[in-house]
N, C-alpha and C positions, 0 to 999 in steps of 0.2 A: 323304593329307593330311599324313603329315609327311615328307614328304623329298618333295613334287611341290607349289609352286608355282602347276601348273595345274589339281593338283584340288583345292586350296581355291582358286581362279577358281573350277571349275564350281558347286562345293557351294555358294560363296556365290550368286552367279545366280541356281542353281537352288532356292536355301530363299525368295531374293526374287519367284522365278515365282508360285513355289508356295504361298508366303506374301497372296502379293496378290490367286490365285484364292478364298484359303478368306477371306481377309477380302471382297470381293466376295460369296459366297456367304454371309456374314457375317449380310450390309447386305439382302442377297434376305431372308433370314428372320426380320429385324429387320423389316422392311416388312409380312412376314405374319401375326407375332405380337409387337406392339411390347409389350406391357408383360411379355415377357420380359428380366428387366431384363440377367440372365447373359447375353445374348448380346452387347447390349454388351460387358463387362465381356472377357468373352473375344476381340472384336471388337477394345480397345486391346491385349488381351497378344499378340494375334496380331500387329500391325498396328508392335509393336515388333520384335516378331522378325523382320519382315518389310524393317524399316529395318536393322534392324543384318545380317541379312543380305545385304544390296545396297551397307552400306556395305564393308564385311571382297569382298565382293565384286572390286567398282572397286579397293578397296585393291589385291590381288594382281594383277588384271587388270592394274594401273598397274605394279610389282612387275617384271612380267614382261617388260616392256620394257627398263626398267633394265640393258640390263648392257652390260660394255664391248667387246662382240663386234660393237656395232654402235652407234658414236660418237654415229649421230645422234637415235636416241633415249636413248643411255644422257646423259638432262639432268632435270630437273623442269623443266622444259616440256611432258615426256608427263606430269606428274599435272596441270599446270594446264590443255592441252588433255582433257586425258578431266571433269575433274570442271565443267570451262567448260562443256562441252557436256551437260555433266548439269543443270546450269542451263539454262542457253540453248534445248537442243531438249526439256529436260521439261518446263521455263513451255513454250513452243509447243503442245507435246501436252495439258498439262492445257487452253490456252486452248481448242482446236479442239475436244478432247471435249466441255467446257461448254458450245460454240456449239450443235456437234451435242443437246444435256441440254438444251439452251433454257437455260441455265442462268448465261450470261456476263454479268454484271453492269456497270457503270460500273467499279465500286471490282475488280472479283477483273481485268479491264483493268489498272488500271495497276498495280495488285500485278503481274503475272508479268510487264507490261512493263518493272517495277525490279529481277524477281528475271534475269531472259531480259541485260537493259543490265550487272547486275555478271557471268553469270558469261559474258559476252561481253567483258568490260572484262576478267575474269580469263585469260582465254584469250588475249587482246594482248597484255596485261603479258607471258607466257614468250616467246612470238615477238618480239620485243624485245631479251629476253636473249639469249633461244637461237640467231640471226642472230651478236649481239656476244661468245657463246662458242665457235660453233662457228669462227668465224674467228679467233681470237687462239688455239686448237690449235691449227687447221690439222692434225689429224688426216685421215682419212676422212670426220668427222663433217662440214670445213670444206668438202671433197670435194664434199660433197651439199649444200650450202648454192650456191657457186657453183655447182650443176645445175641445182635450183631458180631460183634470179636469170639464169640464161643459155639451156637449153632448156626450161627450162617457165618460163621471166621472165611468158608473161602470162595462165594459169591462177595463178602466186603473188601479183601485180600486182592479178588479177577480187576473188582469195578476200579479199586484206586491201584493199582499195577501198571492196567489199561488208562485211567487217566492220566496219567504219569507218563508213560509214553506217546499217548500223544499231546500231550502238551512240548514235549523234545520236537515230534516229526512234526506237528503244527508253527512252529518257530523256524523250524529248521528251512520247510520251504516258502515261511515267508519273507526267508532270504535268500533261496535260491530257487524257487518255484520245483513246479513239474514238467519232465522232457524225457520225450520219446517211448518208448513201451516198458518204462520202465518206472517212467511218471504216470500211464497209466495205471502196474498193478501196484503201485503203493500208496497215489490216490480209491484204484475200490479196498484194497486191505486199512484201509485210513477209514474211510468210511464205515466197513461194514465191525471197525473200533469203538466210535464212535456212537452208534448204533448200539453197541453192547452196553457200552462201558451208562447209557444212557439206559438205557432196560433194567440193568440190573440195581443198577443206583435208586428209578423210582419203585423199585418194590421192596426195595430195604427198606425206604420211605413208610411205605403206605401198610408194609407187610408186619413188623418189628416194634410201630410204636405201640406204647401200653398206658392206655389211661389211667387218671386218678381214681377213675368207679369201677372198674372192669378189670381183675389181672386175666395175664394173659396179655399174645397177642388180637386186637381185638378187630383187625380186619381179615387176618388169616380164620379164625371163627367163625366169621361172616360172606 
């Protein structure tokens, strides 16, 4: 832990998931013994530990990619991509779990739509500055960006288009909500669009990085 950011990331993420399981078990105990106040107190403390562990895990996860040997990653856009995804896909996951558990209210839909929109906007801002900065530096990062706009231009355009559509859609939903059959179809379509955009974005993130020590796409060749 003292010398390895990878170990710190693993510790933080493990603490997050372990704490998450613990909080879930405590909620079950609270249903069985609602009169026991210590369960709620312990749940609050464990929730705080879980959030802290997740935050540290995410921080060191981002730090792992900010290295000079990978110019395409060595930019604050990596942080906006990871944190933006935390909000967008995290909000989507909460919505899906709430739907399955029959607790997805109109107010919750609007709140989660606002959270998802915030995450997408954060990520989109990072992409804009990322492309500008990579072209200005003119190193392997610029080569990666060129590869992204040429050989992988169609996936890049699809990702960007879906992200723009998703931002507009979630901003509208945050104000109007979703109602009836039309709302259900819109929600399902938006879910598919969010996941597709995220998958393409991650494929580009890993597939076109060009290290300073190896020509070509490192991950595609491995």
